[in-house]
N, C-alpha and C positions, 0 to 999 in steps of 0.2 A: 672218779671207776670208771670202768669203759667195759664198753657192750662187748661180749661174743660171738665173731660173728661164722655159724658156719654156717658149714651146704649141707642146700636141701634136701633128704632124696628122693622126696613122694613130698612131690607140693596135690594136694587135696585138691586147691581150689583152681588146675587146668585138669584132672579127670573132673571137677563136677559138669565145668563146662562142657570139656570132650563130652560125657553124654548125655547131659543134656540134647548136645547134636546134634546128638546121634539119632536123640527120639523124638526132636523134631523135624530135620533129616522124612523119617522115617511116618509119623503121624500130620504132614500139612496140609496132609491134600484128605481130610479124610474127617467126615459129616457127621457129628456129634454121637451119635447117637454108633459109627462105628471108632470112634474112638471110647467111646465106655466099653466098645469089647472089644478093642485093643488094650487093654485099660483094666477089664479083669480078666484075662485069658492073664495077663502079668503077674497080676498081683493070686492069680491060684497056680500058675507055676514057679513062686516065689513061693511060696508060702507065707504069699504076706497079708496082713490086716489093711487100709487104708483108716487117715487116720480119721479117727473122731468114733470108729467102732470095735466096742470090743466082743471076749468072748460071746458073753449071756449072747447079744443080739446072733448070735453065726447059731446057738443052738436052738437057738423057735424055729 
């Protein structure tokens, strides 16, 4: 059986590394409390929730 090689048009690993590096550069000198505030702001801006956080908790 031959392997068919496709050229990638999108590299998810590359994108993830670029995003991670960008966030690391922004947060590297932050204190724990500054980092918590940064994360809370970003989650709020993106209307996201942290892992383990359910809708039930948000309503209380």
